[in-house]
C-alpha atoms as one frame of an Amber mdcrd trajectory, in Angstrom:
protein
  91.524-111.505-115.606  92.278-107.913-114.240  95.293-107.600-116.283  92.932
-108.436-119.399  90.421-106.005-118.148  92.654-103.122-117.795  94.032-103.986
-121.501  90.552-103.732-122.533  89.771-100.487-121.034  93.100 -99.006-122.422
  92.270-100.507-125.986  88.694 -98.593-125.752  90.333 -95.621-124.348  92.488
 -95.068-127.124  89.811 -95.921-129.854  87.935 -92.995-128.237  91.053 -90.945
-128.592  90.924 -91.531-132.292  87.431 -91.078-132.634  87.273 -87.803-130.816
  90.432 -86.557-132.646  88.389 -87.380-136.083  85.253 -86.201-134.669  87.295
 -82.698-135.022  87.215 -82.918-138.755  83.961 -84.061-139.165  82.559 -80.886
-137.711  84.916 -79.147-139.943  83.420 -80.829-142.847  80.024 -80.271-142.142
  79.955 -76.954-140.689  78.213 -75.597-143.868  75.220 -77.943-143.520  71.834
 -76.476-141.581  72.244 -77.308-137.647  69.806 -80.071-137.592  71.497 -82.163
-140.367  75.013 -81.726-138.674  73.268 -82.448-135.247  71.771 -85.904-136.722
  75.275 -86.625-138.385  77.038 -86.163-135.071  74.749 -88.127-132.934  74.926
 -91.102-135.893  78.859 -90.903-135.282  78.938 -91.689-131.935  76.311 -94.168
-132.292  78.681 -95.999-134.220  81.470 -95.321-132.338  79.441 -97.231-129.093
  78.299-100.019-131.878  81.658-100.448-132.730  82.749-101.100-128.974  80.180
-103.424-128.399  80.829-105.837-130.772  84.474-105.635-130.387  83.419-106.342
-126.329  81.309-109.377-127.698  83.858-111.156-129.790  87.133-110.020-128.460
  86.080-112.494-125.341  84.559-115.432-127.677  86.651-118.462-128.460  88.470
-118.346-131.669  86.998-121.537-132.847  84.449-121.951-134.209  83.965-118.980
-136.323  80.855-117.875-137.115  79.908-115.552-139.673  78.640-112.905-137.811
  81.854-112.722-135.403  84.055-112.714-138.877  82.318-110.150-140.834  82.009
-107.818-137.942  85.311-107.715-136.485  86.503-107.029-140.191  83.827-104.202
-140.241  85.528-103.136-137.134  89.044-103.041-138.143  88.452-101.922-141.680
  86.825 -98.892-139.944  89.512 -97.846-137.669  92.412 -98.921-140.127  90.301
 -96.390-142.229  89.918 -93.392-139.458  93.459 -93.767-138.900  94.271 -92.402
-142.349  91.781 -89.219-141.999  94.120 -89.030-138.223  97.234 -88.716-140.313
  95.429 -85.568-142.260  94.358 -84.032-139.162  98.293 -84.336-137.495  99.564
 -82.392-140.737  96.817 -79.413-140.372  97.607 -79.691-136.528 101.355 -79.132
-137.552 100.316 -76.551-139.806  98.300 -74.577-137.265 101.262 -74.732-134.993
 103.534 -73.069-137.103 100.786 -70.556-137.626 100.597 -69.841-134.220 104.408
 -69.949-133.212 104.407 -67.131-136.141 101.712 -65.157-134.594 103.577 -65.145
-131.461 106.887 -64.149-133.039 105.321 -61.430-135.319 102.530 -59.674-133.789
 101.859 -57.486-136.625 100.802 -60.485-138.772  97.387 -62.060-137.989  97.393
 -65.736-138.841  94.194 -68.097-139.142  95.201 -70.927-136.624  91.511 -72.364
-137.367  91.419 -76.008-138.871  91.913 -76.203-142.594  88.671 -77.653-144.230
  90.688 -78.949-147.211  92.694 -81.130-145.047  89.572 -82.419-142.931  87.670
 -83.348-146.681  90.972 -84.890-148.047  91.392 -86.996-145.209  87.811 -88.062
-145.403  88.155 -88.747-149.072  91.488 -90.821-148.809  90.132 -92.919-146.009
  86.993 -93.338-148.007  88.560 -95.195-150.937  90.303 -98.275-148.764  87.041
 -98.489-146.700  84.972 -98.182-149.864  87.578-101.469-151.422  87.654-103.574
-148.488  83.811-103.431-148.049  83.075-104.228-151.585  85.729-107.156-151.412
  83.852-108.499-148.591  80.356-108.280-150.258  81.550-109.396-154.271  85.263
-109.885-154.153  85.375-113.186-152.029  83.410-115.109-154.488  84.193-113.378
-158.006  85.694-116.458-159.055  87.682-115.791-162.443  89.203-118.309-164.771
  92.824-117.725-166.042  94.098-119.420-169.001  97.737-119.725-169.589  99.510
-121.745-172.591 103.251-123.384-171.612 105.275-124.121-174.363 107.598-126.951
-173.829 110.487-128.475-176.328 110.873-131.751-174.130 106.727-132.109-173.983
 105.681-135.857-175.071 104.187-135.057-178.338 101.049-136.852-177.275 100.403
-134.552-174.421 100.248-131.613-177.109  96.908-129.753-176.194  96.958-131.348
-172.815  95.114-129.001-170.266  95.696-128.752-166.392  94.057-126.960-164.067
  94.949-125.717-160.546  93.095-124.593-157.498  94.872-124.047-154.307  93.888
-122.458-150.914  90.514-123.607-150.238  90.171-122.372-146.789  87.042-124.422
-146.414  86.745-123.129-142.524  86.153-119.845-143.752  83.184-120.295-145.932
  80.146-120.159-143.904  77.671-121.823-146.486  77.582-124.238-149.554  76.803
-122.568-152.328  79.837-120.680-153.144  81.751-123.564-153.466  79.597-125.346
-155.525  79.512-122.573-158.023  83.338-122.807-157.933  83.199-126.449-158.662
  80.910-125.451-161.423  83.206-123.527-163.122  85.990-126.141-162.432  84.248
-129.088-164.074  83.396-126.597-167.219  86.850-126.248-168.128  86.874-130.036
-168.890  90.519-130.791-168.158  92.543-133.490-168.318  94.296-133.316-164.954
  93.248-131.567-161.833  95.729-129.920-159.422  94.872-128.847-155.902  98.149
-127.205-153.761  97.150-127.385-150.305  95.357-125.638-147.666  92.311-127.337
-147.523  91.217-125.947-144.022  92.206-122.904-141.603  93.007-125.599-138.977
  91.017-128.594-138.103  89.715-131.463-140.662  85.768-130.918-139.119  85.829
-127.527-141.108  85.691-129.760-144.463  82.747-131.973-143.455  80.138-129.363
-144.861  81.740-129.018-148.515  83.211-132.807-148.717  80.526-133.733-150.876
  80.623-130.612-152.991  84.437-131.230-153.703  83.895-134.700-154.190  81.935
-133.427-157.701  85.073-131.889-158.911  86.071-134.440-162.081  89.206-134.450
-164.434  89.926-137.236-167.305  92.718-138.344-165.673  92.307-137.624-161.993
  92.617-135.204-159.302  95.926-134.857-157.241  96.727-132.656-154.247  99.185
-131.841-151.538  99.221-130.320-147.993  99.342-126.709-147.085 100.827-125.524
-143.961  97.048-125.036-142.584  96.464-128.293-142.980  99.127-129.631-140.484
  96.710-127.931-137.543 100.171-126.425-136.052  98.104-123.102-135.304  95.615
-124.884-132.867  96.629-125.570-128.905  95.967-129.550-129.132  95.136-131.380
-126.098  97.618-133.828-126.976  99.836-134.750-129.894  98.116-137.613-130.546
  94.745-135.509-131.008  96.989-133.579-133.673  98.119-136.471-135.481  94.473
-138.260-135.605  93.218-134.584-136.963  95.739-134.744-139.767  95.179-138.423
-140.775  91.376-138.080-140.785  92.139-134.934-143.376  94.105-136.954-145.137
  91.501-139.744-145.432  89.124-136.804-146.622  91.282-136.526-149.697  90.526
-139.964-150.565  87.223-139.744-149.705  86.597-136.796-152.113  88.481-138.838
-155.233  91.786-136.760-154.678  95.070-138.744-155.017  96.956-136.845-152.261
 100.739-137.122-153.045 102.755-137.185-149.588 106.270-136.949-150.903 105.756
-139.228-153.864 104.797-139.032-157.526 102.486-140.528-160.352 103.113-141.090
-164.105 100.449-139.826-166.391 100.454-142.326-169.688  98.643-141.224-172.817
  99.213-142.723-176.271 102.610-144.805-175.309 104.088-141.776-173.730 103.888
-140.410-170.015 104.579-137.476-167.810 105.360-137.161-163.983 103.154-135.682
-161.380 105.329-134.949-158.322 103.623-133.483-155.044 105.573-132.767-151.749
 104.267-132.099-148.127 104.800-128.415-146.774 108.249-127.024-147.409 108.841
-123.371-146.586 111.886-121.226-146.914 111.052-118.517-144.405 111.258-118.695
-140.600 108.668-120.474-138.881 107.540-122.779-141.903 108.700-126.445-141.043
 110.095-128.237-143.960 107.775-131.381-144.104 108.463-131.996-147.742 110.827
-134.454-149.031 111.515-133.660-152.752 114.252-136.150-152.902 112.124-139.031
-151.984 108.963-137.346-154.389 111.654-137.144-157.470 113.049-140.922-156.786
 111.967-142.684-160.135 110.991-139.940-162.185 114.640-139.084-163.678 113.737
-140.627-166.741 110.572-139.095-167.262 110.756-136.398-170.055 108.269-133.874
-168.203 107.722-132.961-165.017 105.151-131.079-162.796 105.463-130.257-159.262
 102.794-129.690-156.650 104.370-127.633-153.711 102.382-125.523-151.676 105.036
-122.785-150.784 106.581-120.834-153.371 109.604-120.137-151.843 110.255-123.696
-151.985 111.452-122.754-156.125 114.433-120.403-154.682 114.908-122.612-151.695
 115.543-125.910-153.476 113.898-126.513-156.596 116.166-124.596-158.878 118.767
-125.074-157.180 119.110-129.076-157.217 116.414-130.177-159.694 116.753-128.462
-163.016 114.410-130.622-164.508 111.406-129.977-162.848 109.944-128.113-165.874
 106.580-126.589-163.952 106.133-126.016-160.222 102.546-125.149-159.177 102.189
-123.138-155.532  99.773-121.429-153.904  99.905-119.908-150.079 100.542-116.335
-150.521  96.432-115.380-151.217  98.574-112.352-153.367  97.715-111.346-149.559
  93.764-111.202-150.496  94.455-107.326-151.154  96.616-105.359-153.813  96.268
-103.805-157.222  96.267-105.856-159.888  95.384-104.153-163.331  97.379-104.501
-166.657 100.807-102.890-166.437 100.781-102.989-162.795 100.900-105.624-160.082
 101.103-104.740-156.510 100.469-106.174-153.087 102.264-105.974-149.571 103.001
-109.699-149.659 105.445-108.914-152.305 107.881-107.492-150.053 107.923-111.138
-147.839 107.443-113.179-150.744 110.103-112.990-154.040 107.226-114.972-156.241
 104.047-114.211-155.075 101.215-114.237-157.963 101.069-115.092-161.285 104.022
-116.801-163.596 107.844-116.984-163.390 110.390-118.386-165.634 114.038-118.931
-164.581 115.932-120.571-167.527 114.008-123.369-168.997 111.784-124.124-165.366
 108.607-122.315-164.726 106.706-121.645-161.596 103.365-120.522-161.191 101.896
-119.129-158.124  98.116-119.154-157.673  96.218-116.501-155.537  93.957-119.004
-154.219  90.557-119.850-154.398  89.178-119.331-150.688  89.942-116.614-148.246
  91.162-116.703-144.326  91.251-113.396-141.859  89.292-110.945-143.590  86.471
-112.454-145.706  87.263-110.700-149.376  89.144-110.069-151.963  90.725-106.858
-153.391  92.578-107.002-156.620  93.739-110.607-156.673  90.456-112.405-157.079
  90.072-115.926-156.373  91.437-117.956-158.805  91.070-121.098-161.140  93.926
-121.475-163.152  94.079-123.450-166.554  97.290-124.769-168.221  97.612-125.395
-171.713 100.730-127.390-172.700 101.743-127.130-175.927 105.098-128.699-177.645
 107.561-126.695-179.489
């Protein structure tokens, strides 16, 4: 307890030093304002610091689960605020190096007078640069988290059965229902999904953040998703409860069992290392689904693609649902070159980045080779859906919540 208290005090002290440093830039920026306005701004600055400390003190000592909307949004604003202030610190540090250089030159050459005062330009630039991510992240929380986008992609295959020419498949992924604190956002998402009138709907994992009870408030909503030939789903890494300290192995198994049962209650056919054949006008395609299979350290390989593949050897066209896109290079295109299309999720596009025509960037690209959008190797395709929900940061910047509609065409 004492060690935790000391850690808390040290952290608050560090935050105070950051604020004190940034305060120097603030005074420089507002020095041309009238004294009364300056005083109000200075008081407001330190009131904001006090409020941030109080919020951090309250929520840092509350249980991780369950998370309330107030806790999630308050703590995220806290981190966004201080991440932005660190950008200002960078400019102040550069300014201090310049000032130190001026003082040194002044000491060496007494005939030349150097002005060691803080640069108003660098202080202003610091606040201006910091305002960009701060505004973006706040906007991402207010608007981006529920700004659902329908993406339409046409894929052409020579081996597609003629009966499936024009066939429409829809993918959603990474719902993370535990992050939704009201029903309305997912109800709107389901309305958009059903509006597409897809032949098949696929869900590619991470239905919850950690525990199956997170789904309870949204089960009736997700149950409304419809497709002409069914809804198919797989598990993601968060669905197994691996990030929870369970009272016993049996409690963890029970949680997973209940989550799997919930897929059935919603009318979703969960594929646990198995496949289904979809028939139309005497022809068929195969839909394969595997449990989570990650090719990175720390992500278990629950999936068994060999088991799911068995029995589909003669199927002319195959679609695989596999949550983690690292599975593609890790196994799929190494051993199963007749799987035509793999659908994954998992990365979220890190819920942050630049996504404009001609430029697609996110920090997650330094971790995952395939992380958002369509990829091709030879005749095989991988699509990485950036997800419909969110986790951690309750927003999205650049990579908005996604509903993907694929139209299959025969060439």
